PQR file of N, CA, C, O and H, with PARSE charges and radii, in Angstrom:
ATOM      1  N   MET A   1       3.270   3.932  18.202 -0.4000 1.5000
ATOM      2  CA  MET A   1       3.389   4.286  16.902 -0.0000 2.0000
ATOM      3  C   MET A   1       4.753   3.731  16.360  0.5500 1.7000
ATOM      4  O   MET A   1       5.809   4.154  16.831 -0.5500 1.4000
ATOM      5  N   GLN A   2       4.732   2.953  15.548 -0.4000 1.5000
ATOM      6  CA  GLN A   2       6.058   2.634  14.767 -0.0000 2.0000
ATOM      7  C   GLN A   2       6.147   3.000  13.246  0.5500 1.7000
ATOM      8  O   GLN A   2       5.231   3.125  12.433 -0.5500 1.4000
ATOM      9  H   GLN A   2       3.875   2.609  15.166  0.4000 1.0000
ATOM     10  N   LEU A   3       7.401   3.126  13.096 -0.4000 1.5000
ATOM     11  CA  LEU A   3       7.649   3.747  11.616 -0.0000 2.0000
ATOM     12  C   LEU A   3       8.325   2.238  10.833  0.5500 1.7000
ATOM     13  O   LEU A   3       9.212   1.553  11.341 -0.5500 1.4000
ATOM     14  H   LEU A   3       8.145   3.024  13.757  0.4000 1.0000
ATOM     15  N   LEU A   4       7.773   2.009   9.739 -0.4000 1.5000
ATOM     16  CA  LEU A   4       8.127   1.065   8.768 -0.0000 2.0000
ATOM     17  C   LEU A   4       8.947   1.737   7.581  0.5500 1.7000
ATOM     18  O   LEU A   4       8.570   2.763   7.015 -0.5500 1.4000
ATOM     19  H   LEU A   4       7.052   2.566   9.326  0.4000 1.0000
ATOM     20  N   ARG A   5      10.256   0.955   7.232 -0.4000 1.5000
ATOM     21  CA  ARG A   5      10.928   1.403   6.179 -0.0000 2.0000
ATOM     22  C   ARG A   5      10.390   0.612   5.061  0.5500 1.7000
ATOM     23  O   ARG A   5       9.632  -0.339   5.250 -0.5500 1.4000
ATOM     24  H   ARG A   5      10.562   0.122   7.692  0.4000 1.0000
ATOM     25  N   ALA A   6      10.856   1.076   3.662 -0.4000 1.5000
ATOM     26  CA  ALA A   6      10.449   0.372   2.556 -0.0000 2.0000
ATOM     27  C   ALA A   6      10.576  -1.028   2.438  0.5500 1.7000
ATOM     28  O   ALA A   6       9.664  -1.695   1.948 -0.5500 1.4000
ATOM     29  H   ALA A   6      11.472   1.849   3.508  0.4000 1.0000
ATOM     30  N   LYS A   7      11.752  -1.595   2.891 -0.4000 1.5000
ATOM     31  CA  LYS A   7      11.950  -3.020   2.993 -0.0000 2.0000
ATOM     32  C   LYS A   7      11.020  -3.774   3.640  0.5500 1.7000
ATOM     33  O   LYS A   7      10.546  -4.812   3.179 -0.5500 1.4000
ATOM     34  H   LYS A   7      12.493  -1.054   3.289  0.4000 1.0000
ATOM     35  N   GLN A   8      10.678  -3.181   4.931 -0.4000 1.5000
ATOM     36  CA  GLN A   8       9.549  -3.814   5.816 -0.0000 2.0000
ATOM     37  C   GLN A   8       8.213  -3.778   5.338  0.5500 1.7000
ATOM     38  O   GLN A   8       7.460  -4.734   5.525 -0.5500 1.4000
ATOM     39  H   GLN A   8      11.063  -2.338   5.305  0.4000 1.0000
ATOM     40  N   VAL A   9       7.805  -2.602   4.647 -0.4000 1.5000
ATOM     41  CA  VAL A   9       6.635  -2.408   3.941 -0.0000 2.0000
ATOM     42  C   VAL A   9       6.436  -3.350   2.669  0.5500 1.7000
ATOM     43  O   VAL A   9       5.371  -3.933   2.467 -0.5500 1.4000
ATOM     44  H   VAL A   9       8.416  -1.826   4.495  0.4000 1.0000
ATOM     45  N   THR A  10       7.429  -3.442   1.913 -0.4000 1.5000
ATOM     46  CA  THR A  10       7.424  -4.450   0.755 -0.0000 2.0000
ATOM     47  C   THR A  10       7.273  -5.902   1.298  0.5500 1.7000
ATOM     48  O   THR A  10       6.610  -6.717   0.655 -0.5500 1.4000
ATOM     49  H   THR A  10       8.294  -2.968   2.078  0.4000 1.0000
ATOM     50  N   ALA A  11       7.872  -6.237   2.463 -0.4000 1.5000
ATOM     51  CA  ALA A  11       7.863  -7.544   2.962 -0.0000 2.0000
ATOM     52  C   ALA A  11       6.526  -7.949   3.372  0.5500 1.7000
ATOM     53  O   ALA A  11       6.020  -9.014   3.018 -0.5500 1.4000
ATOM     54  H   ALA A  11       8.411  -5.575   2.985  0.4000 1.0000
ATOM     55  N   ILE A  12       5.880  -6.975   4.227 -0.4000 1.5000
ATOM     56  CA  ILE A  12       4.491  -7.125   4.784 -0.0000 2.0000
ATOM     57  C   ILE A  12       3.397  -7.148   3.713  0.5500 1.7000
ATOM     58  O   ILE A  12       2.441  -7.922   3.758 -0.5500 1.4000
ATOM     59  H   ILE A  12       6.292  -6.110   4.515  0.4000 1.0000
ATOM     60  N   MET A  13       3.603  -6.243   2.744 -0.4000 1.5000
ATOM     61  CA  MET A  13       2.599  -6.168   1.705 -0.0000 2.0000
ATOM     62  C   MET A  13       2.785  -7.263   0.626  0.5500 1.7000
ATOM     63  O   MET A  13       1.800  -7.521  -0.066 -0.5500 1.4000
ATOM     64  H   MET A  13       4.380  -5.613   2.707  0.4000 1.0000
ATOM     65  N   GLY A  14       3.957  -7.947   0.403 -0.4000 1.5000
ATOM     66  CA  GLY A  14       4.289  -8.550  -0.841 -0.0000 2.0000
ATOM     67  C   GLY A  14       4.032  -7.913  -2.183  0.5500 1.7000
ATOM     68  O   GLY A  14       3.711  -8.486  -3.224 -0.5500 1.4000
ATOM     69  H   GLY A  14       4.757  -7.738   0.966  0.4000 1.0000
ATOM     70  N   LEU A  15       4.201  -6.808  -2.006 -0.4000 1.5000
ATOM     71  CA  LEU A  15       3.966  -5.726  -3.357 -0.0000 2.0000
ATOM     72  C   LEU A  15       5.541  -5.181  -3.517  0.5500 1.7000
ATOM     73  O   LEU A  15       6.386  -5.022  -2.636 -0.5500 1.4000
ATOM     74  H   LEU A  15       4.462  -6.342  -1.160  0.4000 1.0000
ATOM     75  N   SER A  16       5.626  -4.965  -4.880 -0.4000 1.5000
ATOM     76  CA  SER A  16       6.950  -4.227  -5.212 -0.0000 2.0000
ATOM     77  C   SER A  16       7.130  -2.661  -4.761  0.5500 1.7000
ATOM     78  O   SER A  16       6.113  -1.976  -4.658 -0.5500 1.4000
ATOM     79  H   SER A  16       4.940  -5.094  -5.596  0.4000 1.0000
ATOM     80  N   GLN A  17       8.303  -2.139  -4.514 -0.4000 1.5000
ATOM     81  CA  GLN A  17       8.361  -0.759  -4.327 -0.0000 2.0000
ATOM     82  C   GLN A  17       7.772  -0.115  -5.214  0.5500 1.7000
ATOM     83  O   GLN A  17       7.077   0.817  -4.807 -0.5500 1.4000
ATOM     84  H   GLN A  17       9.130  -2.695  -4.598  0.4000 1.0000
ATOM     85  N   MET A  18       7.821  -0.343  -6.602 -0.4000 1.5000
ATOM     86  CA  MET A  18       7.144   0.317  -7.671 -0.0000 2.0000
ATOM     87  C   MET A  18       5.661   0.369  -7.547  0.5500 1.7000
ATOM     88  O   MET A  18       4.952   1.357  -7.738 -0.5500 1.4000
ATOM     89  H   MET A  18       8.385  -1.100  -6.932  0.4000 1.0000
ATOM     90  N   THR A  19       5.257  -0.934  -7.170 -0.4000 1.5000
ATOM     91  CA  THR A  19       3.695  -0.963  -7.199 -0.0000 2.0000
ATOM     92  C   THR A  19       3.207  -0.040  -6.007  0.5500 1.7000
ATOM     93  O   THR A  19       2.219   0.675  -6.170 -0.5500 1.4000
ATOM     94  H   THR A  19       5.834  -1.736  -7.014  0.4000 1.0000
ATOM     95  N   ILE A  20       3.895  -0.056  -4.819 -0.4000 1.5000
ATOM     96  CA  ILE A  20       3.415   0.788  -3.740 -0.0000 2.0000
ATOM     97  C   ILE A  20       3.676   2.111  -4.102  0.5500 1.7000
ATOM     98  O   ILE A  20       2.894   2.916  -3.594 -0.5500 1.4000
ATOM     99  H   ILE A  20       4.698  -0.637  -4.687  0.4000 1.0000
ATOM    100  N   TYR A  21       4.650   2.639  -4.919 -0.4000 1.5000
ATOM    101  CA  TYR A  21       4.750   4.057  -5.342 -0.0000 2.0000
ATOM    102  C   TYR A  21       3.462   4.449  -6.183  0.5500 1.7000
ATOM    103  O   TYR A  21       2.799   5.465  -5.973 -0.5500 1.4000
ATOM    104  H   TYR A  21       5.285   1.985  -5.331  0.4000 1.0000
ATOM    105  N   ARG A  22       3.191   3.471  -7.196 -0.4000 1.5000
ATOM    106  CA  ARG A  22       2.027   3.769  -8.021 -0.0000 2.0000
ATOM    107  C   ARG A  22       0.864   4.008  -7.167  0.5500 1.7000
ATOM    108  O   ARG A  22       0.164   5.006  -7.335 -0.5500 1.4000
ATOM    109  H   ARG A  22       3.730   2.646  -7.366  0.4000 1.0000
ATOM    110  N   LEU A  23       0.569   2.948  -6.059 -0.4000 1.5000
ATOM    111  CA  LEU A  23      -0.603   3.157  -5.325 -0.0000 2.0000
ATOM    112  C   LEU A  23      -0.599   4.509  -4.483  0.5500 1.7000
ATOM    113  O   LEU A  23      -1.702   5.013  -4.270 -0.5500 1.4000
ATOM    114  H   LEU A  23       1.138   2.137  -5.923  0.4000 1.0000
ATOM    115  N   GLU A  24       0.357   5.046  -4.062 -0.4000 1.5000
ATOM    116  CA  GLU A  24       0.372   6.127  -3.379 -0.0000 2.0000
ATOM    117  C   GLU A  24       0.081   7.301  -4.116  0.5500 1.7000
ATOM    118  O   GLU A  24      -0.649   8.201  -3.700 -0.5500 1.4000
ATOM    119  H   GLU A  24       1.253   4.637  -4.236  0.4000 1.0000
ATOM    120  N   LEU A  25       0.883   7.284  -5.650 -0.4000 1.5000
ATOM    121  CA  LEU A  25       0.382   8.385  -6.422 -0.0000 2.0000
ATOM    122  C   LEU A  25      -1.112   8.453  -6.774  0.5500 1.7000
ATOM    123  O   LEU A  25      -1.695   9.531  -6.894 -0.5500 1.4000
ATOM    124  H   LEU A  25       1.476   6.553  -5.988  0.4000 1.0000
ATOM    125  N   ALA A  26      -1.671   7.338  -6.926 -0.4000 1.5000
ATOM    126  CA  ALA A  26      -3.051   7.174  -7.177 -0.0000 2.0000
ATOM    127  C   ALA A  26      -4.043   7.483  -5.986  0.5500 1.7000
ATOM    128  O   ALA A  26      -5.258   7.573  -6.157 -0.5500 1.4000
ATOM    129  H   ALA A  26      -1.198   6.462  -6.829  0.4000 1.0000
ATOM    130  N   GLY A  27      -3.473   7.624  -4.870 -0.4000 1.5000
ATOM    131  CA  GLY A  27      -4.124   7.907  -3.564 -0.0000 2.0000
ATOM    132  C   GLY A  27      -4.712   6.720  -2.933  0.5500 1.7000
ATOM    133  O   GLY A  27      -5.579   6.898  -2.078 -0.5500 1.4000
ATOM    134  H   GLY A  27      -2.486   7.551  -4.731  0.4000 1.0000
ATOM    135  N   GLN A  28      -4.343   5.519  -3.251 -0.4000 1.5000
ATOM    136  CA  GLN A  28      -4.801   4.409  -2.877 -0.0000 2.0000
ATOM    137  C   GLN A  28      -3.870   3.560  -1.889  0.5500 1.7000
ATOM    138  O   GLN A  28      -4.023   2.343  -1.776 -0.5500 1.4000
ATOM    139  H   GLN A  28      -3.638   5.374  -3.945  0.4000 1.0000
ATOM    140  N   PHE A  29      -2.957   4.227  -1.225 -0.4000 1.5000
ATOM    141  CA  PHE A  29      -1.988   3.640  -0.195 -0.0000 2.0000
ATOM    142  C   PHE A  29      -1.657   4.764   0.774  0.5500 1.7000
ATOM    143  O   PHE A  29      -1.702   5.918   0.349 -0.5500 1.4000
ATOM    144  H   PHE A  29      -2.832   5.215  -1.317  0.4000 1.0000
ATOM    145  N   PRO A  30      -1.388   4.570   1.809 -0.5600 1.5000
ATOM    146  CA  PRO A  30      -0.958   5.776   2.782  0.2800 2.0000
ATOM    147  C   PRO A  30       0.219   6.157   2.285  0.5500 1.7000
ATOM    148  O   PRO A  30       0.969   5.372   1.705 -0.5500 1.4000
ATOM    149  N   ALA A  31       0.519   7.607   2.503 -0.4000 1.5000
ATOM    150  CA  ALA A  31       1.450   8.346   2.134 -0.0000 2.0000
ATOM    151  C   ALA A  31       2.510   8.027   3.151  0.5500 1.7000
ATOM    152  O   ALA A  31       2.254   7.772   4.328 -0.5500 1.4000
ATOM    153  H   ALA A  31      -0.091   8.244   2.974  0.4000 1.0000
ATOM    154  N   ARG A  32       3.739   8.058   2.617 -0.4000 1.5000
ATOM    155  CA  ARG A  32       5.110   7.932   3.237 -0.0000 2.0000
ATOM    156  C   ARG A  32       5.530   9.269   3.927  0.5500 1.7000
ATOM    157  O   ARG A  32       5.214  10.332   3.393 -0.5500 1.4000
ATOM    158  H   ARG A  32       3.947   8.265   1.661  0.4000 1.0000
ATOM    159  N   ARG A  33       6.110   9.254   4.895 -0.4000 1.5000
ATOM    160  CA  ARG A  33       6.588  10.133   5.738 -0.0000 2.0000
ATOM    161  C   ARG A  33       8.287  10.564   5.425  0.5500 1.7000
ATOM    162  O   ARG A  33       9.153   9.690   5.421 -0.5500 1.4000
ATOM    163  H   ARG A  33       6.367   8.390   5.329  0.4000 1.0000
ATOM    164  N   LYS A  34       8.564  11.842   5.203 -0.4000 1.5000
ATOM    165  CA  LYS A  34      10.192  12.001   4.898 -0.0000 2.0000
ATOM    166  C   LYS A  34      10.663  12.116   6.293  0.5500 1.7000
ATOM    167  O   LYS A  34      10.131  12.896   7.083 -0.5500 1.4000
ATOM    168  H   LYS A  34       7.861  12.552   5.207  0.4000 1.0000
ATOM    169  N   LEU A  35      11.752  11.274   6.636 -0.4000 1.5000
ATOM    170  CA  LEU A  35      12.589  11.416   7.787 -0.0000 2.0000
ATOM    171  C   LEU A  35      13.758  12.365   7.693  0.5500 1.7000
ATOM    172  O   LEU A  35      14.102  13.216   8.514 -0.5500 1.4000
ATOM    173  H   LEU A  35      12.184  10.641   5.994  0.4000 1.0000
ATOM    174  N   ALA A  36      14.300  12.054   6.534 -0.4000 1.5000
ATOM    175  CA  ALA A  36      15.592  13.070   6.143 -0.0000 2.0000
ATOM    176  C   ALA A  36      15.662  13.040   4.846  0.5500 1.7000
ATOM    177  O   ALA A  36      14.745  12.447   4.279 -0.5500 1.4000
ATOM    178  H   ALA A  36      14.021  11.363   5.867  0.4000 1.0000
ATOM    179  N   LYS A  37      16.725  13.643   4.018 -0.4000 1.5000
ATOM    180  CA  LYS A  37      17.028  13.923   2.929 -0.0000 2.0000
ATOM    181  C   LYS A  37      16.598  12.650   1.865  0.5500 1.7000
ATOM    182  O   LYS A  37      15.884  12.779   0.871 -0.5500 1.4000
ATOM    183  H   LYS A  37      17.470  14.125   4.478  0.4000 1.0000
ATOM    184  N   ASN A  38      17.200  11.451   2.324 -0.4000 1.5000
ATOM    185  CA  ASN A  38      17.073  10.181   1.674 -0.0000 2.0000
ATOM    186  C   ASN A  38      16.458   9.120   2.318  0.5500 1.7000
ATOM    187  O   ASN A  38      16.680   7.935   2.069 -0.5500 1.4000
ATOM    188  H   ASN A  38      17.780  11.346   3.131  0.4000 1.0000
ATOM    189  N   SER A  39      15.571   9.610   3.267 -0.4000 1.5000
ATOM    190  CA  SER A  39      14.931   8.431   4.041 -0.0000 2.0000
ATOM    191  C   SER A  39      13.422   8.777   4.517  0.5500 1.7000
ATOM    192  O   SER A  39      13.041   9.792   5.101 -0.5500 1.4000
ATOM    193  H   SER A  39      15.391  10.572   3.468  0.4000 1.0000
ATOM    194  N   VAL A  40      12.687   7.674   4.115 -0.4000 1.5000
ATOM    195  CA  VAL A  40      11.180   7.775   4.284 -0.0000 2.0000
ATOM    196  C   VAL A  40      10.743   6.496   4.864  0.5500 1.7000
ATOM    197  O   VAL A  40      11.268   5.399   4.671 -0.5500 1.4000
ATOM    198  H   VAL A  40      12.996   6.850   3.641  0.4000 1.0000
ATOM    199  N   ALA A  41       9.602   6.793   5.683 -0.4000 1.5000
ATOM    200  CA  ALA A  41       8.919   5.439   6.361 -0.0000 2.0000
ATOM    201  C   ALA A  41       7.535   5.890   6.281  0.5500 1.7000
ATOM    202  O   ALA A  41       7.092   6.998   5.977 -0.5500 1.4000
ATOM    203  H   ALA A  41       9.176   7.684   5.839  0.4000 1.0000
ATOM    204  N   TRP A  42       6.880   4.702   6.648 -0.4000 1.5000
ATOM    205  CA  TRP A  42       5.299   4.732   6.742 -0.0000 2.0000
ATOM    206  C   TRP A  42       4.774   4.310   8.243  0.5500 1.7000
ATOM    207  O   TRP A  42       5.366   3.492   8.947 -0.5500 1.4000
ATOM    208  H   TRP A  42       7.240   3.802   6.895  0.4000 1.0000
ATOM    209  N   LEU A  43       3.738   4.902   8.569 -0.4000 1.5000
ATOM    210  CA  LEU A  43       3.175   4.509  10.041 -0.0000 2.0000
ATOM    211  C   LEU A  43       2.753   3.225   9.945  0.5500 1.7000
ATOM    212  O   LEU A  43       1.997   2.913   9.025 -0.5500 1.4000
ATOM    213  H   LEU A  43       3.257   5.567   7.998  0.4000 1.0000
ATOM    214  N   GLU A  44       3.170   2.315  10.857 -0.4000 1.5000
ATOM    215  CA  GLU A  44       2.607   0.992  10.950 -0.0000 2.0000
ATOM    216  C   GLU A  44       1.195   0.769  11.122  0.5500 1.7000
ATOM    217  O   GLU A  44       0.621  -0.180  10.588 -0.5500 1.4000
ATOM    218  H   GLU A  44       3.785   2.569  11.604  0.4000 1.0000
ATOM    219  N   ASP A  45       0.608   1.632  11.866 -0.4000 1.5000
ATOM    220  CA  ASP A  45      -0.974   1.871  11.981 -0.0000 2.0000
ATOM    221  C   ASP A  45      -1.631   1.914  10.717  0.5500 1.7000
ATOM    222  O   ASP A  45      -2.532   1.129  10.422 -0.5500 1.4000
ATOM    223  H   ASP A  45       1.074   2.403  12.299  0.4000 1.0000
ATOM    224  N   GLU A  46      -1.170   2.885   9.897 -0.4000 1.5000
ATOM    225  CA  GLU A  46      -1.841   3.236   8.659 -0.0000 2.0000
ATOM    226  C   GLU A  46      -1.765   2.126   7.699  0.5500 1.7000
ATOM    227  O   GLU A  46      -2.713   1.889   6.950 -0.5500 1.4000
ATOM    228  H   GLU A  46      -0.438   3.523  10.136  0.4000 1.0000
ATOM    229  N   ILE A  47      -0.440   1.280   7.683 -0.4000 1.5000
ATOM    230  CA  ILE A  47      -0.491   0.155   6.798 -0.0000 2.0000
ATOM    231  C   ILE A  47      -1.417  -1.027   7.458  0.5500 1.7000
ATOM    232  O   ILE A  47      -1.975  -1.816   6.695 -0.5500 1.4000
ATOM    233  H   ILE A  47       0.330   1.472   8.291  0.4000 1.0000
ATOM    234  N   LYS A  48      -1.546  -1.125   8.595 -0.4000 1.5000
ATOM    235  CA  LYS A  48      -2.304  -2.348   9.088 -0.0000 2.0000
ATOM    236  C   LYS A  48      -3.702  -1.823   8.694  0.5500 1.7000
ATOM    237  O   LYS A  48      -4.429  -2.670   8.176 -0.5500 1.4000
ATOM    238  H   LYS A  48      -1.093  -0.485   9.214  0.4000 1.0000
ATOM    239  N   ALA A  49      -4.206  -0.600   8.841 -0.4000 1.5000
ATOM    240  CA  ALA A  49      -5.620  -0.206   8.379 -0.0000 2.0000
ATOM    241  C   ALA A  49      -5.956  -0.284   7.021  0.5500 1.7000
ATOM    242  O   ALA A  49      -7.126  -0.479   6.692 -0.5500 1.4000
ATOM    243  H   ALA A  49      -3.616   0.089   9.262  0.4000 1.0000
ATOM    244  N   TRP A  50      -4.909  -0.130   6.057 -0.4000 1.5000
ATOM    245  CA  TRP A  50      -4.982  -0.467   4.804 -0.0000 2.0000
ATOM    246  C   TRP A  50      -5.133  -1.588   4.395  0.5500 1.7000
ATOM    247  O   TRP A  50      -5.792  -1.833   3.385 -0.5500 1.4000
ATOM    248  H   TRP A  50      -3.959   0.029   6.324  0.4000 1.0000
ATOM    249  N   ILE A  51      -4.503  -2.544   5.164 -0.4000 1.5000
ATOM    250  CA  ILE A  51      -4.533  -4.039   4.746 -0.0000 2.0000
ATOM    251  C   ILE A  51      -5.965  -4.425   5.182  0.5500 1.7000
ATOM    252  O   ILE A  51      -6.684  -4.986   4.355 -0.5500 1.4000
ATOM    253  H   ILE A  51      -3.967  -2.345   5.984  0.4000 1.0000
ATOM    254  N   THR A  52      -6.427  -4.164   6.419 -0.4000 1.5000
ATOM    255  CA  THR A  52      -7.927  -4.594   6.945 -0.0000 2.0000
ATOM    256  C   THR A  52      -8.873  -3.950   5.940  0.5500 1.7000
ATOM    257  O   THR A  52      -9.945  -4.517   5.729 -0.5500 1.4000
ATOM    258  H   THR A  52      -5.843  -3.709   7.091  0.4000 1.0000
ATOM    259  N   SER A  53      -8.617  -2.965   5.383 -0.4000 1.5000
ATOM    260  CA  SER A  53      -9.641  -2.389   4.609 -0.0000 2.0000
ATOM    261  C   SER A  53      -9.853  -3.102   3.140  0.5500 1.7000
ATOM    262  O   SER A  53     -10.778  -2.784   2.392 -0.5500 1.4000
ATOM    263  H   SER A  53      -7.747  -2.505   5.555  0.4000 1.0000
ATOM    264  N   ARG A  54      -8.975  -4.002   2.860 -0.4000 1.5000
ATOM    265  CA  ARG A  54      -8.931  -4.532   1.438 -0.0000 2.0000
ATOM    266  C   ARG A  54      -9.891  -5.815   1.445  0.5500 1.7000
ATOM    267  O   ARG A  54      -9.920  -6.493   2.472 -0.5500 1.4000
ATOM    268  H   ARG A  54      -8.224  -4.260   3.467  0.4000 1.0000
ATOM    269  N   PRO A  55     -10.588  -6.136   0.471 -0.5600 1.5000
ATOM    270  CA  PRO A  55     -11.406  -7.146   0.354  0.2800 2.0000
ATOM    271  C   PRO A  55     -10.869  -8.486   0.693  0.5500 1.7000
ATOM    272  O   PRO A  55      -9.674  -8.737   0.537 -0.5500 1.4000
ATOM    273  N   SER A  56     -11.688  -9.326   1.138 -0.4000 1.5000
ATOM    274  CA  SER A  56     -11.058 -10.654   1.416 -0.0000 2.0000
ATOM    275  C   SER A  56     -11.958 -11.682   0.646  0.5500 1.7000
ATOM    276  O   SER A  56     -13.106 -11.488   0.247 -0.5500 1.4000
ATOM    277  H   SER A  56     -12.659  -9.122   1.264  0.4000 1.0000
ATOM    278  N   GLY A  57     -11.249 -12.740   0.528 -0.4000 1.5000
ATOM    279  CA  GLY A  57     -12.197 -13.957  -0.166 -0.0000 2.0000
ATOM    280  C   GLY A  57     -12.054 -13.769  -1.573  0.5500 1.7000
ATOM    281  O   GLY A  57     -11.486 -12.804  -2.085 -0.5500 1.4000
ATOM    282  H   GLY A  57     -10.316 -12.898   0.852  0.4000 1.0000
ATOM    283  N   PRO A  58     -12.634 -14.806  -2.241 -0.5600 1.5000
ATOM    284  CA  PRO A  58     -12.761 -14.944  -3.768  0.2800 2.0000
ATOM    285  C   PRO A  58     -13.714 -13.812  -4.233  0.5500 1.7000
ATOM    286  O   PRO A  58     -14.690 -13.485  -3.558 -0.5500 1.4000
ATOM    287  N   VAL A  59     -13.411 -13.260  -5.351 -0.4000 1.5000
ATOM    288  CA  VAL A  59     -14.239 -12.100  -6.100 -0.0000 2.0000
ATOM    289  C   VAL A  59     -14.841 -12.768  -7.393  0.5500 1.7000
ATOM    290  O   VAL A  59     -14.133 -13.317  -8.237 -0.5500 1.4000
ATOM    291  H   VAL A  59     -12.618 -13.526  -5.899  0.4000 1.0000
ATOM    292  N   SER A  60     -16.176 -12.674  -7.469 -0.4000 1.5000
ATOM    293  CA  SER A  60     -16.484 -13.247  -8.819 -0.0000 2.0000
ATOM    294  C   SER A  60     -16.136 -12.446  -9.928  0.5500 1.7000
ATOM    295  O   SER A  60     -16.133 -11.225  -9.771 -0.5500 1.4000
ATOM    296  H   SER A  60     -16.751 -12.228  -6.782  0.4000 1.0000
ATOM    297  N   ARG A  61     -15.810 -12.984 -11.144 -0.4000 1.5000
ATOM    298  CA  ARG A  61     -15.449 -12.294 -12.277 -0.0000 2.0000
ATOM    299  C   ARG A  61     -16.754 -11.511 -13.151  0.5500 1.7000
ATOM    300  O   ARG A  61     -16.601 -10.618 -13.985 -0.5500 1.4000
ATOM    301  H   ARG A  61     -15.813 -13.976 -11.272  0.4000 1.0000
ATOM    302  N   ARG A  62     -18.056 -12.110 -12.709 -0.4000 1.5000
ATOM    303  CA  ARG A  62     -19.124 -11.615 -13.379 -0.0000 2.0000
ATOM    304  C   ARG A  62     -19.653 -10.291 -12.697  0.5500 1.7000
ATOM    305  O   ARG A  62     -20.065 -10.219 -11.540 -0.5500 1.4000
ATOM    306  H   ARG A  62     -18.180 -12.835 -12.031  0.4000 1.0000
ATOM    307  N   GLY A  63     -19.566  -9.178 -13.675 -0.4000 1.5000
ATOM    308  CA  GLY A  63     -20.192  -7.977 -13.098 -0.0000 2.0000
ATOM    309  C   GLY A  63     -19.515  -7.058 -12.085  0.5500 1.7000
ATOM    310  O   GLY A  63     -19.927  -5.954 -11.729 -0.5500 1.4000
ATOM    311  H   GLY A  63     -19.231  -9.236 -14.615  0.4000 1.0000
ATOM    312  N   VAL A  64     -18.342  -7.725 -11.653 -0.4000 1.5000
ATOM    313  CA  VAL A  64     -17.558  -7.056 -10.613 -0.0000 2.0000
ATOM    314  C   VAL A  64     -16.236  -6.523 -11.437  0.5500 1.7000
ATOM    315  O   VAL A  64     -15.471  -7.221 -12.103 -0.5500 1.4000
ATOM    316  H   VAL A  64     -18.007  -8.622 -11.942  0.4000 1.0000
ATOM    317  N   GLU A  65     -16.166  -5.074 -11.211 -0.4000 1.5000
ATOM    318  CA  GLU A  65     -14.846  -4.432 -11.624 -0.0000 2.0000
ATOM    319  C   GLU A  65     -13.907  -4.535 -10.544  0.5500 1.7000
ATOM    320  O   GLU A  65     -14.236  -4.669  -9.366 -0.5500 1.4000
ATOM    321  H   GLU A  65     -16.787  -4.508 -10.670  0.4000 1.0000
ATOM    322  N   PRO A  66     -12.499  -4.457 -11.056 -0.5600 1.5000
ATOM    323  CA  PRO A  66     -11.435  -4.533 -10.050  0.2800 2.0000
ATOM    324  C   PRO A  66     -11.421  -3.320  -9.170  0.5500 1.7000
ATOM    325  O   PRO A  66     -11.772  -2.269  -9.706 -0.5500 1.4000
ATOM    326  N   GLN A  67     -11.097  -3.294  -7.999 -0.4000 1.5000
ATOM    327  CA  GLN A  67     -11.068  -2.145  -7.137 -0.0000 2.0000
ATOM    328  C   GLN A  67      -9.906  -1.383  -7.351  0.5500 1.7000
ATOM    329  O   GLN A  67      -9.840  -0.158  -7.250 -0.5500 1.4000
ATOM    330  H   GLN A  67     -10.811  -4.148  -7.564  0.4000 1.0000
ATOM    331  N   LEU A  68      -8.930  -2.202  -7.671 -0.4000 1.5000
ATOM    332  CA  LEU A  68      -7.396  -1.744  -7.729 -0.0000 2.0000
ATOM    333  C   LEU A  68      -6.905  -1.727  -9.171  0.5500 1.7000
ATOM    334  O   LEU A  68      -6.606  -2.715  -9.842 -0.5500 1.4000
ATOM    335  H   LEU A  68      -8.984  -3.197  -7.753  0.4000 1.0000
ATOM    336  N   SER A  69      -6.875  -0.658  -9.482 -0.4000 1.5000
ATOM    337  CA  SER A  69      -6.380  -0.395 -10.959 -0.0000 2.0000
ATOM    338  C   SER A  69      -5.067   0.319 -11.082  0.5500 1.7000
ATOM    339  O   SER A  69      -5.048   1.528 -10.853 -0.5500 1.4000
ATOM    340  H   SER A  69      -7.118   0.144  -8.937  0.4000 1.0000
ATOM    341  N   LEU A  70      -4.013  -0.282 -11.407 -0.4000 1.5000
ATOM    342  CA  LEU A  70      -2.603   0.385 -11.300 -0.0000 2.0000
ATOM    343  C   LEU A  70      -2.347   0.666 -12.513  0.5500 1.7000
ATOM    344  O   LEU A  70      -1.377   1.421 -12.452 -0.5500 1.4000
ATOM    345  H   LEU A  70      -4.028  -1.264 -11.593  0.4000 1.0000
ATOM    346  N   PHE A  71      -2.673   0.494 -13.754 -0.4000 1.5000
ATOM    347  CA  PHE A  71      -2.099   0.876 -14.833 -0.0000 2.0000
ATOM    348  C   PHE A  71      -3.177   1.663 -15.869  0.5500 1.7000
ATOM    349  O   PHE A  71      -3.139   1.585 -17.097 -0.5500 1.4000
ATOM    350  H   PHE A  71      -3.462  -0.119 -13.803  0.4000 1.0000
ATOM    351  N   THR A  72      -4.031   2.346 -15.167 -0.4000 1.5000
ATOM    352  CA  THR A  72      -5.132   3.150 -16.203 -0.0000 2.0000
ATOM    353  C   THR A  72      -4.688   4.425 -16.249  0.5500 1.7000
ATOM    354  O   THR A  72      -5.284   5.263 -16.926 -0.5500 1.4000
ATOM    355  H   THR A  72      -4.061   2.409 -14.170  0.4000 1.0000
TER
END
């Protein structure tokens, strides 16, 4: 089990910290762990599991609703 800091998670995901925060609030991303007063981290295994759970390949635009809605 390895802990990943915010910069590592954003680099792996290619998402901004704000997008990750929004996904967390919506319950669509693994929750961070509080390490100290001003320090948080994510479990690497949970991040990897989230990545593998995402759909792969092109998605048809007809009749398919997006699975990830950040701004609703």
